[in-house]
Steps between C-alpha positions, in 0.01 A plus 500: 500500500691192610495176302530167680580175317523142622635209299600140558830443320744213468694672781195526728244770567582859413306805617592851390375854546581726206761245389685477834466213751216557747618533860349207694408718798646258752611798709127568555383139555669176401232243421749267330868461412404332171436814294194579293237273352139539382190312376417361845455619857805461724808670644680562169196664334447694825859630474434609142177674600684685776785601268260632235300696756802644681652613172174640369364664815831606655340430839591181689203517738244542221668221305489263798132579557410402141742216436268206577197605292728622218685168496174302495319708239787598271832317543344156550327545164802602291592279204855385421579843356328815623521877476348774716523875505459736793148569372420126507610479863293807591198345329546169682539675836188707435302186416630326811407801713143484370484126556626531857286802593 
C-alpha cells in the first residue's frame, strides 16, 4: 500500500509517495507550471489531484476522468499537512462514484 504525504515547509510545498518525490504528471496534462498546492480549488491543486490519481491508478485516462471531482472533494480540503494511503484514495473514489452516479 502506498503512502502519500504533503507538507508545507520553509522551502515550499513537498509531496512524496513512499518517501520519494511524487511525479507531477505533467506528461499527462500540465495544468500549471507552478507545482503542487492544496486547500483550495485551482490549477495547482488540480495538478496534485492528477499526480495522485496517475500514481495510484496507473491509468492516465482514468485519472483524467476523475481529476476534477477528486480535486474538489479531497485535495481542496487538505490541511497544511496531510497524509493518504492507497486505501484512502480508493475510498474517496468510491464515494465520488456513488455521488456522481
